[in-house]
C-alpha positions as CSV (number, residue, x, y, z in Angstrom):
1,X,57.5,98.2,42.4
2,X,54.5,98.0,44.8
3,X,51.7,100.3,44.2
4,X,50.4,102.5,47.5
5,X,47.6,101.4,49.5
6,X,45.4,103.7,51.1
7,X,44.3,102.9,54.6
8,X,42.9,103.8,57.8
9,X,43.2,102.5,61.3
10,X,40.2,102.1,63.6
11,X,41.2,101.0,67.1
12,X,39.9,102.5,70.3
13,X,43.4,102.9,72.3
14,X,45.2,105.6,70.5
15,X,48.9,104.5,71.4
16,X,48.4,101.6,69.1
17,X,47.7,103.7,66.3
18,X,51.3,105.1,66.6
19,X,52.5,101.6,67.4
20,X,50.9,100.4,64.1
21,X,51.7,103.3,62.0
22,X,55.8,102.6,62.8
23,X,55.7,99.5,61.8
24,X,54.0,99.7,58.7
25,X,56.8,102.4,58.0
26,X,59.5,99.6,58.2
27,X,57.6,97.0,56.6
28,X,55.4,98.2,54.6
29,X,56.1,101.6,53.5
30,X,53.8,101.7,50.4
31,X,50.5,101.8,52.9
32,X,49.7,105.1,53.6
33,X,47.8,106.1,56.5
34,X,45.1,108.4,55.4
35,X,42.7,108.3,58.6
36,X,42.7,107.5,62.3
37,X,39.5,106.8,64.6
38,X,39.0,105.5,68.3
39,X,35.8,105.3,67.7
40,X,33.1,103.5,65.3
41,X,30.8,106.6,64.4
42,X,34.1,108.8,63.2
43,X,35.4,105.5,61.8
44,X,32.1,105.3,59.5
45,X,32.8,109.0,58.3
46,X,36.5,108.0,57.1
47,X,35.7,105.5,55.7
48,X,32.2,106.7,53.6
49,X,34.4,109.8,52.6
50,X,38.0,108.6,52.0
51,X,37.4,105.6,50.1
52,X,40.1,103.4,51.5
53,X,41.5,100.2,50.3
54,X,42.3,98.7,53.6
55,X,41.3,99.1,57.2
56,X,42.9,98.2,60.4
57,X,40.0,97.1,62.5
58,X,39.6,96.4,66.4
59,X,36.6,94.3,67.0
60,X,35.5,95.4,70.5
61,X,34.5,99.2,71.1
62,X,33.3,99.1,74.8
63,X,32.9,102.8,74.9
64,X,30.1,102.6,72.3
65,X,28.7,99.4,73.4
66,X,29.6,98.3,69.9
67,X,31.7,95.9,67.9
68,X,33.3,95.8,64.2
69,X,30.5,93.8,63.3
70,X,28.3,97.1,63.7
71,X,29.9,99.4,61.6
72,X,30.3,96.9,58.6
73,X,26.9,96.3,58.5
74,X,26.0,99.8,58.4
75,X,28.9,100.0,55.8
76,X,27.0,97.0,54.2
77,X,23.8,98.9,54.0
78,X,25.5,102.5,52.4
79,X,27.3,99.8,49.6
80,X,30.5,100.9,51.1
81,X,32.4,97.7,51.7
82,X,34.6,97.9,49.4
83,X,38.2,97.9,51.3
84,X,40.3,95.1,52.6
85,X,40.3,94.1,56.1
86,X,43.2,93.1,58.7
87,X,41.6,92.4,62.3
88,X,43.9,93.6,65.0
89,X,42.4,93.0,68.9
90,X,43.5,91.4,71.8
91,X,40.5,89.1,72.1
92,X,40.8,86.3,74.6
93,X,40.3,83.5,72.0
94,X,43.4,85.0,70.1
95,X,45.1,81.6,69.8
96,X,42.1,80.3,67.7
97,X,41.5,83.7,65.6
98,X,44.8,83.1,64.6
99,X,44.2,79.7,63.1
100,X,40.7,81.2,61.6
101,X,41.5,84.5,60.2
102,X,45.0,84.0,58.6
103,X,43.4,82.4,55.8
104,X,41.0,83.5,53.1
105,X,40.5,87.4,52.4
106,X,40.1,88.4,56.0
107,X,43.5,88.6,58.2
108,X,44.2,88.5,61.9
109,X,46.8,89.9,63.9
110,X,46.7,89.9,67.9
111,X,48.1,92.3,70.5
112,X,51.3,92.9,70.7
113,X,51.8,93.2,66.9
114,X,54.5,91.0,65.6
115,X,56.1,92.9,62.6
116,X,56.6,89.6,60.5
117,X,53.0,88.9,60.7
118,X,52.1,92.2,59.7
119,X,54.0,92.3,56.9
120,X,52.8,89.1,55.9
121,X,49.0,90.1,56.3
122,X,50.0,93.1,54.2
123,X,51.4,90.9,51.3
124,X,48.0,89.2,51.1
125,X,46.2,92.0,51.2
126,X,48.2,93.2,47.9
127,X,47.6,90.1,46.8
128,X,44.1,89.6,47.1
129,X,43.6,93.8,45.7
130,X,40.7,94.1,43.6
131,X,39.6,90.3,43.3
132,X,36.7,90.1,45.9
133,X,34.4,92.5,46.6
134,X,33.3,94.5,50.1
135,X,30.2,92.1,50.4
136,X,32.3,88.8,49.8
137,X,34.4,90.3,52.8
138,X,32.0,91.0,54.9
139,X,30.5,87.7,54.5
140,X,33.4,85.7,55.3
141,X,34.1,88.0,58.5
142,X,29.9,86.8,59.9
143,X,31.2,83.1,59.0
144,X,34.2,83.4,61.0
145,X,32.5,85.1,63.7
146,X,30.0,82.6,63.9
147,X,32.9,79.6,64.0
148,X,34.9,81.4,67.0
149,X,31.7,81.5,68.8
150,X,30.7,77.8,68.4
151,X,32.0,75.8,71.1
152,X,34.6,73.2,70.8
153,X,31.7,70.6,70.7
154,X,30.2,72.3,67.5
155,X,29.4,70.1,64.7
156,X,30.4,72.8,62.2
157,X,33.6,73.9,61.1
158,X,34.8,76.8,58.9
159,X,36.4,75.7,55.1
160,X,38.6,78.5,53.5
161,X,37.9,77.5,49.8
162,X,39.8,79.3,47.1
163,X,37.1,81.3,45.9
164,X,34.6,81.3,48.9
165,X,34.6,80.2,52.5
166,X,32.0,77.6,54.1
167,X,30.6,76.5,56.8
168,X,30.2,72.7,56.9
169,X,28.8,70.0,59.0
170,X,31.2,67.8,60.3
171,X,28.9,64.4,59.5
172,X,29.3,65.5,56.1
173,X,32.7,65.5,55.7
174,X,34.3,61.8,54.8
175,X,38.2,62.7,54.8
176,X,40.6,65.2,54.5
177,X,43.3,64.6,52.1
178,X,46.7,66.9,51.4
179,X,47.2,68.2,47.9
180,X,50.6,69.9,48.6
181,X,50.1,72.7,50.6
182,X,46.4,72.8,50.1
183,X,43.6,70.4,51.4
184,X,41.0,68.5,49.5
185,X,37.6,67.8,51.8
186,X,35.5,65.0,50.4
187,X,32.0,65.4,51.3
188,X,29.1,63.1,51.3
189,X,26.7,64.9,49.3
190,X,29.7,66.0,46.7
191,X,31.9,63.3,46.4
192,X,33.3,63.6,43.1
193,X,34.3,67.2,43.7
194,X,35.7,68.1,46.7
195,X,36.1,71.5,48.1
196,X,39.6,72.5,47.2
197,X,41.1,74.6,50.8
198,X,44.0,77.2,50.9
199,X,44.3,75.5,54.4
200,X,47.0,72.9,55.0
201,X,46.2,69.4,56.6
202,X,48.4,70.2,59.7
203,X,46.0,73.4,60.2
204,X,42.6,71.1,59.8
205,X,44.3,68.4,62.3
206,X,44.2,71.0,64.9
207,X,41.2,72.4,64.4
208,X,39.4,68.6,64.8
209,X,41.4,68.2,68.1
210,X,38.3,68.4,70.2
211,X,36.3,66.1,68.0
212,X,36.8,62.4,68.4
213,X,35.3,61.4,65.0
214,X,38.5,62.6,63.4
215,X,41.7,60.5,62.8
216,X,45.1,61.1,61.1
217,X,45.7,58.0,59.5
218,X,48.6,59.3,57.4
219,X,50.2,62.4,57.1
220,X,48.1,62.8,53.8
221,X,44.7,62.0,55.5
222,X,42.2,62.8,58.0
223,X,39.3,60.4,58.2
224,X,36.0,60.6,59.4
225,X,35.6,57.3,61.3
226,X,32.0,57.4,60.8
227,X,32.5,56.7,57.2
228,X,34.8,53.6,57.4
229,X,32.9,50.3,56.8
230,X,35.5,47.8,57.4
231,X,39.4,47.8,57.4
232,X,42.1,45.3,57.1
233,X,44.5,44.7,59.6
234,X,46.8,43.0,56.7
235,X,47.4,45.6,54.5
236,X,46.1,48.6,56.6
237,X,43.2,49.6,54.2
238,X,40.1,51.6,55.1
239,X,37.0,50.8,52.9
240,X,34.4,53.7,52.5
241,X,30.8,53.7,51.3
242,X,30.9,54.2,47.2
243,X,32.0,56.4,45.3
244,X,34.9,56.9,47.7
245,X,38.0,55.0,47.0
246,X,40.0,52.6,49.5
247,X,42.2,54.9,51.6
248,X,45.3,53.2,53.4
249,X,46.8,54.2,56.9
250,X,50.5,54.2,57.4
251,X,52.3,51.9,59.7
252,X,52.7,53.7,62.6
253,X,49.4,55.4,62.8
254,X,47.7,52.7,61.7
255,X,49.1,51.4,65.4
256,X,47.6,54.4,66.9
257,X,44.2,54.1,64.9
258,X,43.2,51.1,66.6
259,X,44.0,52.2,70.0
260,X,42.0,55.2,69.0
261,X,39.2,53.0,68.5
262,X,39.7,50.6,71.6
263,X,39.6,54.0,73.7
264,X,36.3,54.8,72.0
265,X,34.9,52.1,72.5
266,X,35.8,52.0,76.1
267,X,34.6,55.5,76.6
């Protein structure tokens, strides 16, 4: 039997409160809504006095001229960030947010709300309960906010590790290697101890789609071509600087890799 989770809803459109509560009754009845707020000033009071374990939080509050970040900053100053967060918004970068927020301790749902995604987010909240401090959650929120507001030409990427979330310079990444449903990220400054990410390699391929320096040479490998010293057409091997091991491209992807290099040289 699942333990009850005490939650509040902070959303400036009142009708969405009823939608969330209706869906929760169906897919997560152990989540008990103990308070509702349409303004951040009211949400702050509710959180301080009710100490919820979970907050459903919209990002934009246009009437007050503030965002969720303002609320979280104030709560951080009061040492009241001791709850899980599920972001619910119709923000115009929804697709990108969906990739970013669904990993780590933060969870993101777009409007209109999908019941299955809501259930999955609640399941992750239950799994993460009491494992991370509120300040760690706030730190992740700020990091994701920074990542989302970087352009496609940015030189950084968010890496959701098993314990921490980091923003890494793309130039420091040598390659991504699949490890089951996880991904090991090898860096120039930490070659013997890769970062183990909870995000699968397919998701990283999507995120790197706008970055011309990365190519998926194998279903298990995305490589930064700037770190390839030389390669062999005979065995499709890719030679990297020491202490990195020789890597291999798959037959089909090696052909695409060669074309990729030709196109890159022509551009």
